[in-house]
ROSE-4610 file (N, C-alpha, C; in Angstrom, 1 decimal, always signed):
// ROSE-4610
residu = [X/X/X/X/X/X/X/X/X/X/X/X/X/X/X/X/X/X/X/X/X/X/X/X/X/X/X/X/X/X/X/X/X/X/X/X/X/X/X/X/X/X/X/X/X/X/X/X/X/X/X/X/X/X/X/X/X/X/X/X/X/X/X/X/X/X/X/X/X/X/X/X/X/X/X/X/X/X/X/X/X/X/X/X/X/X/X/X/X/X/X/X/X/X/X/X/X/X/X/X/X/X/X/X/X/X/X/X/X/X/X/X/X/X/X/X/X/X/X/X/X/X/X/X/X/X/X/X/X/X/X/X/X/X/X/X/X/X/X/X/X/X/X/X/X/X/X/X/X/X/X/X/X/X/X/X/X/X/X/X/X/X/X/X/X/X/X/X/X/X/X/X/X/X/X/X/X/X/X/X/X/X/X/X/X/X/X/X/X/X/X/X/X/X/X/X/X/X/X/X/X/X/X/X/X/X/X/X/X/X/X/X/X/X/X/X/X/X/X/X/X/X/X/X/X/X/X/X/X/X/X/X/X/X/X/X/X/X/X/X/X/X/X/X/X/X/X/X/X/X/X/X/X/X/X/X/X/X/X/X/X/X/X/X/X/X/X/X/X/X/X/X/X/X/X/X/X/X/X/X/X/X/X/X/X/X/X/X/X/X/X/X/X/X/X/X/X/X/X/X/X/X/X/X/X/X/X/X/X/X/X/X/X/X/X/X/X/X/X/X/X/X/X/X/X/X/X/X/X/X/X/X/X/X/X/X/X/X/X/X/X/X/X/X/X/X/X/X/X/X/X/X/X/X/X/X/X/X/X/X/X/X/X/X/X/X/X/X/X/X/X/X/X/X/X/X/X/X/X/X/X/X/X/X/X/X/X]
num = [1/1/1/2/2/2/3/3/3/4/4/4/5/5/5/6/6/6/7/7/7/8/8/8/9/9/9/10/10/10/11/11/11/12/12/12/13/13/13/14/14/14/15/15/15/16/16/16/17/17/17/18/18/18/19/19/19/20/20/20/21/21/21/22/22/22/23/23/23/24/24/24/25/25/25/26/26/26/27/27/27/28/28/28/29/29/29/30/30/30/31/31/31/32/32/32/33/33/33/34/34/34/35/35/35/36/36/36/37/37/37/38/38/38/39/39/39/40/40/40/41/41/41/42/42/42/43/43/43/44/44/44/45/45/45/46/46/46/47/47/47/48/48/48/49/49/49/50/50/50/51/51/51/52/52/52/53/53/53/54/54/54/55/55/55/56/56/56/57/57/57/58/58/58/59/59/59/60/60/60/61/61/61/62/62/62/63/63/63/64/64/64/65/65/65/66/66/66/67/67/67/68/68/68/69/69/69/70/70/70/71/71/71/72/72/72/73/73/73/74/74/74/75/75/75/76/76/76/77/77/77/78/78/78/79/79/79/80/80/80/81/81/81/82/82/82/83/83/83/84/84/84/85/85/85/86/86/86/87/87/87/88/88/88/89/89/89/90/90/90/91/91/91/92/92/92/93/93/93/94/94/94/95/95/95/96/96/96/97/97/97/98/98/98/99/99/99/100/100/100/101/101/101/102/102/102/103/103/103/104/104/104/105/105/105/106/106/106/107/107/107/108/108/108/109/109/109/110/110/110/111/111/111/112/112/112/113/113/113/114/114/114/115/115/115/116/116/116/117/117/117/118/118/118/119/119/119/120/120/120/121/121/121/122/122/122/123/123/123/124/124/124/125/125/125/126/126/126/127/127/127/128/128/128/129/129/129]
x = [+23.6/+22.6/+21.5/+21.2/+20.1/+18.8/+17.9/+16.5/+15.8/+15.0/+14.2/+13.1/+12.7/+11.5/+10.3/+9.1/+7.8/+7.7/+8.1/+7.9/+8.9/+10.1/+11.0/+10.5/+9.9/+9.3/+8.2/+7.4/+6.3/+7.0/+8.0/+8.7/+9.3/+10.0/+10.6/+9.5/+8.4/+7.3/+6.8/+6.5/+6.0/+7.0/+8.2/+9.3/+9.4/+9.5/+9.6/+8.4/+7.2/+6.0/+6.0/+6.2/+6.2/+7.2/+8.4/+9.5/+9.2/+8.7/+8.3/+7.1/+6.2/+4.9/+5.1/+6.0/+6.1/+7.5/+8.4/+9.7/+10.6/+10.3/+11.2/+10.9/+11.8/+11.6/+10.6/+9.9/+8.9/+9.7/+9.0/+9.5/+9.3/+10.0/+9.8/+8.3/+7.8/+6.4/+5.4/+5.7/+4.8/+4.9/+6.1/+6.2/+5.5/+5.6/+4.9/+3.4/+2.9/+1.5/+1.0/+1.7/+1.3/+1.3/+2.3/+2.4/+1.8/+1.3/+0.6/+1.6/+2.7/+3.7/+4.2/+5.1/+5.6/+6.8/+7.2/+8.4/+9.6/+9.8/+10.9/+11.0/+9.9/+9.9/+10.4/+10.0/+10.5/+12.0/+12.5/+13.9/+14.7/+14.2/+14.8/+14.9/+13.7/+13.7/+14.7/+14.7/+15.6/+17.1/+17.4/+18.7/+19.0/+18.0/+18.2/+18.4/+17.6/+17.7/+19.0/+19.5/+20.8/+21.9/+21.8/+22.9/+22.9/+21.8/+21.7/+22.0/+22.3/+22.6/+21.4/+20.2/+19.0/+18.6/+19.0/+18.7/+20.0/+20.0/+21.1/+20.4/+21.0/+20.5/+21.7/+21.5/+22.5/+22.3/+23.2/+23.1/+22.8/+21.8/+21.4/+20.6/+20.2/+19.5/+18.1/+17.1/+15.7/+15.4/+14.5/+14.0/+15.1/+16.2/+17.3/+17.4/+16.3/+16.3/+16.4/+17.4/+17.5/+17.5/+16.7/+16.6/+17.7/+18.5/+19.6/+19.3/+18.1/+17.8/+17.1/+17.0/+16.4/+14.9/+14.4/+12.9/+12.0/+12.5/+11.6/+11.4/+12.3/+12.1/+11.2/+10.7/+9.9/+8.4/+7.6/+6.2/+5.5/+4.5/+3.8/+3.0/+3.1/+2.3/+0.9/-0.1/-1.4/-2.4/-1.9/-2.8/-2.6/-3.5/-3.5/-2.3/-1.5/-0.5/-1.0/-0.5/-0.9/+0.4/+0.4/+1.6/+1.2/+2.2/+2.1/+2.5/+2.2/+2.6/+1.8/+2.5/+1.9/+2.6/+1.8/+2.3/+1.2/+1.7/+0.8/-0.1/-1.3/-2.2/-3.2/-3.6/-4.7/-6.0/-6.7/-8.0/-9.0/-8.9/-9.9/-9.3/-8.2/-7.5/-8.4/-8.5/-9.2/-8.5/-9.2/-8.6/-7.6/-7.9/-7.0/-5.7/-5.8/-4.6/-3.7/-4.4/-3.7/-3.0/-3.7/-3.1/-1.9/-2.0/-0.9/+0.3/+0.0/+1.1/+1.8/+1.0/+1.6/+2.4/+1.9/+2.7/+4.0/+4.0/+5.2/+6.2/+5.7/+6.6/+7.2/+6.4/+6.9/+7.9/+7.7/+8.6/+9.9/+9.8/+11.1/+11.8/+11.1/+11.8/+12.5/+11.8/+12.4/+13.7/+13.6/+14.8/+15.9/+15.6/+16.7/+17.3/+16.4/+17.0/+17.9/+17.5/+18.4/+19.7/+19.6/+20.8/+21.7/+21.2/+22.0/+22.6/+21.9/+22.5/+23.7/+23.5/+24.6/+25.8/+25.6/+26.7/+27.4/+26.6/+27.2/+28.0/+27.5/+28.3/+29.6/+29.6/+30.8/+31.8/+31.3/+32.1/+32.7/+31.9/+32.4/+33.5/+33.3/+34.3/+35.6/+35.5/+36.7/+37.5/+36.8/+37.4/+38.1/+37.6/+38.2/+39.2/+39.1/+39.9/+41.0]
y = [+89.4/+88.6/+88.1/+86.9/+86.4/+86.9/+87.0/+87.4/+86.4/+86.9/+85.9/+85.4/+84.1/+83.5/+84.1/+83.7/+84.2/+83.7/+82.5/+82.0/+82.7/+83.0/+83.7/+85.1/+85.7/+87.1/+87.1/+86.0/+85.9/+85.9/+85.1/+85.0/+86.4/+87.0/+88.3/+89.4/+89.3/+90.3/+90.2/+88.9/+88.8/+89.2/+88.7/+89.1/+90.6/+91.2/+92.7/+93.4/+93.0/+93.6/+93.4/+92.2/+91.8/+92.7/+92.7/+93.4/+94.9/+95.5/+96.9/+97.1/+96.2/+96.4/+96.1/+95.2/+94.8/+95.1/+95.7/+96.1/+95.0/+93.7/+92.6/+91.6/+90.8/+89.8/+88.7/+88.1/+87.0/+85.8/+85.0/+83.6/+82.7/+81.6/+80.6/+80.1/+80.0/+79.5/+80.5/+81.8/+82.9/+82.9/+82.7/+82.7/+81.5/+80.3/+79.1/+79.3/+79.9/+80.1/+81.1/+82.2/+83.2/+82.6/+81.8/+81.3/+79.9/+79.4/+78.1/+77.0/+77.0/+75.9/+75.4/+74.3/+73.7/+74.5/+74.3/+75.0/+74.5/+73.2/+72.7/+73.4/+73.7/+74.4/+75.8/+76.5/+77.8/+77.8/+76.8/+76.7/+76.5/+75.6/+75.4/+76.6/+77.4/+78.6/+79.6/+79.8/+80.8/+80.4/+79.1/+78.7/+79.1/+78.8/+79.2/+80.7/+81.5/+82.9/+83.4/+82.8/+83.1/+82.8/+81.7/+81.2/+82.2/+82.7/+83.7/+85.1/+85.3/+86.6/+87.6/+87.1/+87.9/+88.2/+87.3/+87.5/+87.1/+87.5/+87.1/+86.8/+85.8/+85.4/+85.2/+85.5/+85.2/+83.9/+83.0/+81.6/+81.6/+80.8/+80.7/+81.8/+82.8/+84.0/+84.0/+83.9/+83.9/+85.3/+85.3/+86.5/+87.4/+86.8/+87.6/+87.7/+87.4/+87.5/+89.0/+89.3/+90.6/+90.5/+91.3/+91.3/+92.2/+91.7/+92.4/+93.0/+92.6/+93.2/+94.5/+95.3/+96.6/+96.4/+97.0/+96.9/+97.3/+98.2/+98.7/+97.6/+96.5/+95.4/+94.3/+94.5/+93.5/+93.9/+92.9/+93.3/+93.5/+94.3/+94.7/+93.5/+93.2/+92.1/+92.7/+92.1/+92.6/+92.0/+90.9/+90.2/+90.9/+90.6/+91.1/+90.4/+91.2/+90.6/+90.1/+89.0/+88.5/+88.3/+88.5/+88.3/+87.5/+86.9/+86.3/+87.3/+88.5/+89.7/+89.6/+89.6/+89.5/+90.5/+91.1/+92.0/+92.1/+92.4/+92.5/+93.8/+93.7/+94.8/+94.6/+95.7/+95.6/+95.1/+94.4/+93.8/+94.9/+96.1/+97.1/+98.1/+97.7/+98.6/+98.8/+100.0/+100.4/+99.9/+99.8/+99.5/+100.5/+101.8/+102.9/+102.7/+102.4/+102.2/+101.0/+99.9/+98.8/+99.1/+99.9/+100.3/+101.2/+102.1/+103.0/+102.2/+101.3/+100.5/+99.6/+99.0/+98.2/+99.1/+100.3/+101.2/+101.5/+101.8/+102.1/+101.0/+99.8/+98.6/+98.4/+98.5/+98.4/+99.4/+100.7/+101.8/+101.5/+101.0/+100.6/+99.5/+98.5/+97.4/+98.0/+98.9/+99.4/+100.2/+101.0/+101.8/+100.8/+99.7/+98.8/+98.1/+97.8/+97.2/+98.2/+99.5/+100.5/+100.6/+100.6/+100.7/+99.5/+98.3/+97.1/+97.1/+97.6/+97.7/+98.7/+99.8/+100.8/+100.2/+99.5/+98.9/+97.8/+97.0/+96.0/+96.6/+97.7/+98.4/+98.9/+99.5/+100.0/+98.8/+97.7/+96.5/+96.0/+95.9/+95.5/+96.4/+97.7/+98.7/+98.6/+98.4/+98.2/+97.0/+95.9/+94.7/+94.8/+95.5/+95.7/+96.8/+97.7/+98.9/+98.9]
z = [+35.9/+36.7/+35.7/+35.7/+34.8/+35.2/+34.2/+34.4/+35.3/+36.3/+37.1/+36.4/+36.7/+36.1/+36.8/+36.2/+36.8/+38.2/+38.5/+39.9/+40.8/+40.3/+41.2/+41.4/+40.5/+40.6/+41.7/+41.7/+42.7/+44.1/+44.3/+45.6/+46.0/+45.0/+45.3/+45.6/+44.9/+45.1/+46.5/+46.9/+48.3/+49.3/+49.2/+50.2/+50.3/+49.1/+49.1/+49.8/+49.4/+50.0/+51.5/+51.9/+53.3/+54.1/+53.6/+54.3/+54.4/+53.3/+53.4/+54.3/+54.3/+55.1/+56.6/+56.9/+58.3/+58.9/+58.2/+58.7/+59.0/+58.6/+58.7/+57.6/+57.3/+56.2/+56.8/+55.8/+56.3/+56.7/+57.5/+57.8/+56.6/+56.6/+55.5/+55.5/+56.7/+56.8/+56.2/+56.5/+56.0/+54.4/+53.9/+52.4/+51.9/+52.5/+52.1/+52.1/+53.2/+53.3/+52.2/+52.0/+51.0/+49.6/+49.3/+47.9/+47.7/+48.8/+48.8/+48.3/+48.9/+48.6/+49.9/+49.9/+51.1/+51.5/+52.8/+53.4/+52.6/+52.3/+51.5/+50.2/+49.5/+48.3/+48.4/+49.5/+49.8/+50.0/+50.8/+51.0/+49.7/+48.9/+47.6/+46.7/+46.7/+45.9/+46.5/+47.8/+48.4/+48.1/+48.1/+47.7/+46.3/+45.4/+44.0/+43.8/+44.5/+44.4/+44.9/+46.0/+46.5/+45.5/+44.9/+43.9/+42.8/+42.4/+41.2/+41.7/+43.0/+43.5/+43.6/+43.7/+43.8/+45.2/+46.2/+47.6/+48.4/+49.6/+50.5/+51.8/+52.5/+53.8/+54.7/+56.0/+57.0/+57.6/+57.5/+58.0/+59.5/+59.8/+61.2/+61.8/+61.0/+61.4/+60.8/+61.6/+61.1/+60.5/+59.5/+58.9/+58.4/+57.8/+57.4/+55.8/+55.1/+53.7/+53.3/+52.4/+51.9/+50.4/+49.7/+48.3/+47.7/+46.7/+46.1/+44.8/+44.2/+42.9/+43.1/+42.0/+42.1/+42.3/+43.4/+43.7/+42.6/+41.7/+40.6/+39.6/+39.6/+38.7/+39.2/+40.4/+41.1/+40.9/+40.5/+40.4/+41.7/+41.7/+43.0/+43.5/+44.8/+45.4/+45.6/+45.0/+45.0/+46.0/+46.6/+47.6/+49.0/+49.8/+51.2/+52.0/+52.7/+53.5/+54.8/+55.3/+56.6/+57.3/+58.6/+59.5/+60.7/+61.3/+62.6/+63.6/+63.4/+64.2/+65.5/+66.6/+67.9/+68.9/+69.7/+70.8/+71.9/+73.0/+74.2/+74.0/+74.4/+74.4/+75.5/+76.2/+77.2/+76.6/+77.4/+76.9/+76.4/+76.9/+76.5/+75.5/+74.8/+73.9/+72.7/+72.2/+71.0/+69.8/+68.7/+67.4/+67.0/+67.3/+66.9/+67.7/+69.0/+69.8/+69.2/+68.9/+68.3/+67.0/+66.1/+64.9/+65.1/+66.0/+66.3/+66.9/+67.8/+68.4/+67.3/+66.4/+65.3/+64.4/+64.1/+63.2/+63.9/+65.2/+65.9/+65.9/+66.1/+66.1/+64.7/+63.6/+62.3/+62.0/+62.3/+62.1/+62.8/+64.1/+64.8/+64.1/+63.6/+62.9/+61.6/+60.9/+59.7/+60.0/+61.1/+61.6/+61.9/+62.6/+63.0/+61.8/+60.7/+59.5/+58.8/+58.7/+58.1/+58.9/+60.2/+61.0/+60.8/+60.8/+60.6/+59.2/+58.2/+56.8/+56.8/+57.4/+57.5/+58.2/+59.3/+60.1/+59.3/+58.6/+57.7/+56.6/+56.1/+55.0/+55.5/+56.8/+57.4/+57.6/+58.1/+58.4/+57.1/+56.0/+54.8/+54.2/+54.4/+53.9/+54.7/+56.0/+56.8/+56.5/+56.1/+55.7/+54.4/+53.5/+52.1/+52.0/+53.0/+52.9/+53.9]
C-alpha cells in the first residue's frame, strides 16, 4: 500500500477521530465542514482513498466509511469534533442527563459497529471457505 499524502492523512485523521468519538463514521458534509472543503472534494478524496485500499465504503449506505490502515499510523486529530448528533430530551433535562444519554447512544453505536464487523467477517469467511 502506498504511503498516504499529508492531505490524505488529514482526512484519515478526522474520519478516525470522529468514528471513535461518536461511534459511527462522519457524513460527507461533516468531513467537508471539518476540513473546510467542498462535498465534491470529499467524494473525490474518498474515491482516491478507496482506490489505494486505505478506506472502504458500502455503496448506497450512509456513514459506511471504514478505515483499513493501521490506526497507529494516522496522526491524532487535534481540533474539536462537531456532530449533527440529535436526540430527543425533555425540556428540563440537566446537562449531566444529556451527557449520560449521549454517551449511552455512542456506546450503543460502537457496539453495533463491532457486531456488524464480526458478522461481515463471518460472511466473508463463509464465502471463501
